[in-house]
C-alpha positions as CSV (number, residue, x, y, z in Angstrom):
1,X,42.4,-231.0,-9.1
2,X,39.4,-233.2,-8.5
3,X,37.0,-230.2,-8.6
4,X,38.4,-229.4,-12.1
5,X,37.8,-232.9,-13.4
6,X,34.3,-232.9,-12.0
7,X,33.6,-229.5,-13.7
8,X,35.0,-231.0,-16.9
9,X,32.5,-233.9,-16.6
10,X,29.7,-231.3,-16.2
11,X,30.9,-229.5,-19.3
12,X,31.0,-232.6,-21.5
13,X,27.6,-233.7,-20.4
14,X,26.3,-230.2,-21.0
15,X,27.4,-230.5,-24.6
16,X,25.5,-233.8,-24.8
17,X,22.4,-232.1,-23.4
18,X,22.5,-229.4,-26.1
19,X,22.4,-232.1,-28.8
20,X,19.6,-233.9,-27.0
21,X,17.7,-230.7,-26.5
22,X,17.6,-229.9,-30.2
23,X,16.5,-233.4,-31.1
24,X,13.9,-233.5,-28.4
25,X,12.3,-230.2,-29.6
26,X,11.9,-231.7,-33.1
27,X,9.3,-234.1,-31.6
28,X,7.6,-232.1,-28.9
29,X,7.0,-228.5,-27.8
30,X,9.3,-226.5,-25.6
31,X,7.0,-226.8,-22.5
32,X,6.5,-230.5,-23.0
33,X,10.2,-231.0,-23.1
34,X,10.8,-228.8,-20.1
35,X,8.2,-230.4,-17.9
36,X,9.0,-234.1,-18.7
37,X,12.7,-233.4,-18.6
38,X,12.3,-231.9,-15.1
39,X,9.9,-234.6,-13.9
40,X,12.3,-237.4,-14.9
41,X,15.2,-235.6,-13.3
42,X,13.3,-235.2,-10.1
43,X,12.3,-238.9,-10.0
44,X,15.9,-239.9,-10.5
45,X,17.0,-237.9,-7.4
46,X,14.0,-238.9,-5.2
47,X,16.0,-241.7,-3.5
48,X,18.2,-238.9,-2.0
49,X,15.2,-237.5,-0.1
50,X,16.1,-239.0,3.3
51,X,19.5,-237.4,3.3
52,X,18.2,-234.1,2.0
53,X,16.4,-232.8,5.1
54,X,17.5,-230.5,7.9
55,X,18.3,-227.3,6.0
56,X,17.9,-223.9,7.6
57,X,15.0,-221.7,6.4
58,X,17.3,-219.3,4.6
59,X,18.9,-222.2,2.7
60,X,15.5,-223.3,1.4
61,X,15.0,-219.7,0.4
62,X,18.2,-219.5,-1.5
63,X,17.6,-222.8,-3.3
64,X,14.1,-221.6,-4.3
65,X,15.7,-218.4,-5.7
66,X,18.2,-220.6,-7.7
67,X,15.3,-222.8,-8.9
68,X,13.3,-219.8,-10.0
69,X,16.3,-218.4,-11.8
70,X,16.7,-221.7,-13.7
71,X,13.0,-221.9,-14.3
72,X,13.1,-218.6,-16.2
73,X,16.5,-219.3,-17.8
74,X,15.4,-222.6,-19.3
75,X,12.1,-221.1,-20.7
76,X,14.1,-218.2,-22.3
77,X,16.9,-220.3,-23.5
78,X,14.8,-223.1,-25.0
79,X,12.6,-220.7,-26.9
80,X,15.6,-218.7,-28.1
81,X,17.4,-221.8,-29.3
82,X,14.3,-222.9,-31.2
83,X,13.9,-219.7,-33.1
84,X,17.4,-218.2,-33.5
85,X,20.1,-219.4,-35.9
86,X,22.5,-221.7,-34.0
87,X,25.5,-219.5,-34.8
88,X,23.8,-216.4,-33.2
89,X,22.6,-218.3,-30.1
90,X,26.2,-219.6,-29.6
91,X,27.6,-216.1,-29.6
92,X,25.1,-215.0,-27.0
93,X,25.7,-218.1,-24.9
94,X,29.3,-217.0,-24.7
95,X,28.2,-214.2,-22.3
96,X,27.9,-216.9,-19.6
97,X,31.7,-217.1,-19.5
98,X,32.1,-213.3,-19.1
99,X,29.2,-212.9,-16.7
100,X,30.2,-215.9,-14.5
101,X,33.8,-214.6,-14.3
102,X,32.6,-211.1,-13.5
103,X,30.4,-212.4,-10.7
104,X,33.2,-214.5,-9.3
105,X,35.5,-211.5,-9.2
106,X,33.0,-208.9,-7.8
107,X,30.9,-211.0,-5.5
108,X,33.3,-213.7,-4.3
109,X,36.4,-211.5,-4.6
110,X,38.3,-214.1,-6.6
111,X,41.5,-212.8,-8.2
112,X,42.4,-213.6,-11.8
113,X,46.0,-214.6,-12.4
114,X,47.7,-213.7,-15.6
115,X,47.3,-217.2,-17.1
116,X,43.6,-217.1,-16.3
117,X,43.1,-213.8,-18.0
118,X,44.9,-215.0,-21.1
119,X,43.0,-218.3,-21.0
120,X,39.7,-216.6,-20.7
121,X,40.6,-214.4,-23.7
122,X,41.5,-217.5,-25.8
123,X,38.2,-219.2,-24.8
124,X,36.3,-216.1,-25.8
125,X,38.1,-215.7,-29.1
126,X,37.8,-219.4,-29.9
127,X,34.0,-219.5,-29.2
128,X,33.4,-216.3,-31.3
129,X,35.5,-217.7,-34.1
130,X,33.6,-220.9,-33.9
131,X,30.3,-219.1,-34.6
132,X,31.5,-216.5,-37.1
133,X,34.1,-217.2,-39.8
134,X,36.8,-214.6,-40.4
135,X,36.1,-211.5,-42.5
136,X,32.5,-211.4,-41.3
137,X,31.3,-214.6,-43.1
138,X,28.8,-216.4,-40.9
139,X,29.4,-220.0,-40.1
140,X,25.9,-221.0,-40.9
141,X,26.8,-220.6,-44.6
142,X,28.9,-223.8,-44.3
143,X,26.4,-225.6,-42.2
144,X,23.2,-227.5,-42.7
145,X,20.3,-225.1,-43.0
146,X,18.7,-224.1,-39.7
147,X,15.0,-224.5,-39.4
148,X,12.4,-222.2,-37.8
149,X,14.4,-219.0,-38.0
150,X,12.6,-215.8,-37.2
151,X,10.9,-214.2,-40.1
152,X,11.5,-210.5,-39.1
153,X,14.1,-208.4,-37.5
154,X,11.7,-207.6,-34.7
155,X,11.1,-211.2,-33.8
156,X,14.8,-211.9,-34.0
157,X,15.5,-209.1,-31.5
158,X,13.0,-210.5,-29.1
159,X,14.7,-213.9,-29.1
160,X,18.1,-212.3,-28.8
161,X,16.9,-210.6,-25.6
162,X,15.6,-213.9,-24.3
163,X,18.9,-215.6,-24.9
164,X,20.8,-212.9,-23.1
165,X,18.4,-213.0,-20.2
166,X,18.9,-216.8,-20.0
167,X,22.7,-216.2,-19.8
168,X,22.3,-213.7,-16.9
169,X,20.0,-216.0,-14.9
170,X,22.3,-219.0,-15.5
171,X,25.2,-217.0,-14.1
172,X,23.2,-216.0,-11.0
173,X,22.4,-219.7,-10.5
174,X,26.1,-220.6,-10.8
175,X,27.0,-218.0,-8.2
176,X,24.3,-219.4,-5.8
177,X,25.8,-222.9,-6.3
178,X,29.1,-221.7,-4.9
179,X,27.5,-219.9,-2.0
180,X,25.1,-222.7,-1.0
181,X,27.6,-225.6,-1.3
182,X,29.7,-224.2,1.4
183,X,27.2,-225.4,4.0
184,X,25.1,-228.1,2.4
185,X,25.8,-231.4,0.6
186,X,25.0,-232.3,-3.0
187,X,22.0,-234.5,-2.1
188,X,20.3,-231.6,-0.3
189,X,21.0,-229.2,-3.1
190,X,20.0,-231.6,-5.9
191,X,16.8,-232.8,-4.3
192,X,15.3,-229.5,-3.3
193,X,16.5,-227.7,-6.4
194,X,14.7,-230.3,-8.6
195,X,11.7,-230.3,-6.3
196,X,11.2,-226.5,-6.5
197,X,11.9,-226.6,-10.2
198,X,9.3,-229.2,-10.9
199,X,6.7,-227.4,-8.8
200,X,7.3,-224.2,-10.7
201,X,6.9,-225.9,-14.1
202,X,3.7,-227.7,-13.0
203,X,2.2,-224.4,-11.8
204,X,3.2,-222.8,-15.1
205,X,1.5,-225.5,-17.1
206,X,-1.7,-225.4,-14.9
207,X,-1.9,-221.6,-15.0
208,X,-1.3,-221.3,-18.7
209,X,-3.4,-224.4,-19.5
210,X,-0.6,-225.8,-21.6
211,X,-1.4,-229.2,-23.0
212,X,1.1,-232.0,-22.5
213,X,0.8,-234.9,-24.9
214,X,1.5,-238.5,-23.9
215,X,4.0,-238.8,-26.7
216,X,6.4,-236.6,-24.7
217,X,6.9,-239.4,-22.2
218,X,8.1,-241.6,-25.1
219,X,10.6,-239.2,-26.4
220,X,13.9,-240.9,-25.7
221,X,15.9,-237.7,-26.1
222,X,14.2,-236.2,-23.1
223,X,15.1,-239.2,-21.0
224,X,18.7,-239.0,-22.1
225,X,18.8,-235.3,-21.3
226,X,17.5,-235.9,-17.8
227,X,20.1,-238.6,-17.0
228,X,22.9,-236.4,-18.3
229,X,21.5,-233.5,-16.3
230,X,21.4,-235.3,-13.0
231,X,24.9,-236.7,-13.4
232,X,26.3,-233.4,-14.6
233,X,24.7,-231.4,-11.8
234,X,25.8,-233.8,-9.1
235,X,29.4,-233.5,-10.4
236,X,29.1,-229.7,-10.4
237,X,27.7,-229.5,-6.9
238,X,30.5,-231.6,-5.5
239,X,33.0,-229.5,-7.3
240,X,31.5,-226.3,-5.8
241,X,31.7,-227.9,-2.3
242,X,35.5,-228.1,-2.6
243,X,36.8,-225.0,-0.7
244,X,39.6,-224.7,-3.3
245,X,37.2,-224.4,-6.2
246,X,36.9,-221.1,-8.0
247,X,33.9,-219.8,-10.0
248,X,36.2,-218.0,-12.4
249,X,38.0,-221.2,-13.4
250,X,34.9,-223.4,-13.3
251,X,33.1,-221.0,-15.7
252,X,35.8,-221.5,-18.3
253,X,36.2,-225.3,-17.9
254,X,32.5,-225.6,-18.5
255,X,33.1,-224.5,-22.1
256,X,34.5,-227.9,-22.8
257,X,30.9,-228.6,-23.9
258,X,31.8,-227.1,-27.3
259,X,33.8,-230.3,-28.2
260,X,30.7,-232.4,-27.8
261,X,28.5,-230.0,-29.8
262,X,31.0,-229.9,-32.6
263,X,31.1,-233.7,-32.9
264,X,27.3,-233.8,-32.5
265,X,26.9,-231.2,-35.3
266,X,28.9,-233.5,-37.6
267,X,27.6,-236.9,-36.8
268,X,24.0,-236.1,-35.5
269,X,23.0,-233.1,-37.5
270,X,25.3,-233.7,-40.5
271,X,26.7,-230.2,-40.6
272,X,29.6,-229.2,-42.8
273,X,32.8,-227.2,-41.9
274,X,33.9,-229.6,-39.1
275,X,37.6,-229.0,-39.7
276,X,37.3,-225.2,-39.1
277,X,35.3,-225.9,-35.9
278,X,37.9,-228.3,-34.6
279,X,40.5,-225.6,-35.2
280,X,38.5,-223.2,-33.1
281,X,38.1,-226.0,-30.5
282,X,41.9,-226.3,-30.2
283,X,42.0,-222.6,-29.4
284,X,39.4,-223.1,-26.7
285,X,41.2,-226.1,-25.3
286,X,44.4,-224.1,-25.0
287,X,42.5,-221.5,-23.1
288,X,41.1,-224.0,-20.7
289,X,44.6,-225.5,-20.1
290,X,45.9,-222.0,-19.3
291,X,43.0,-221.3,-16.9
292,X,43.5,-224.5,-14.8
293,X,47.3,-224.1,-14.4
294,X,48.0,-223.6,-10.7
295,X,44.3,-223.7,-10.0
296,X,44.2,-227.0,-8.3
């Protein structure tokens, strides 16, 4: 059951990162947040460098592919979150659950038990209900108004496609985690993953001549994001290294992030409708419990 607990830690920290991400982008641009976020994360894992060497050439290649997937996924996801209503982005983000499960079944030949099928259905229903009220009434009507929403249907469609693309690439990254962690340790994965990711963002900033203001280094939300990111990813990599761990179950457990985002919406963003969201969260929690039964 240790791998399930580690995945739960990742999910809770992921929820914290979503709150920090929104707060950080209030002060700085998307690319400023991404570059400084990645730089701080890499500096934190630099002490692991001595134990990160000795990989086979194909392993470096796979980690580079994972890093490139996340490089694109983060750019797409950050821009989508900044311009789409939170309720719509949350529904699109739900596709990570379905895509991750689908990849686990098709690529890794994992078998879903009846309780996991039911649990996945409850998680999907709870997350959908969390973003849209019954009878078609959008949740945003009961929430604090969202800023910077797209001004036209065409621009909204563009950001919807970006959000969906981010979900696909994140699912690919999750699949590569499971494949790579069979043969390497968390230090190797985290160091090289962050190194490649940082190089990609530096190249992007140089090629596009994006300006990075000094104020971004003083944005405390970015530092908090980076710390939670490093701890969360370390937990996830260790969980993936467990031969008993299953992508299909881990994908669902990660959705525990919703509990943190609900509380953050109430106490950080002062959103309304918290009781309804907690009701939806109880449905999600029930689904997670069903999914982890007999999984450890």
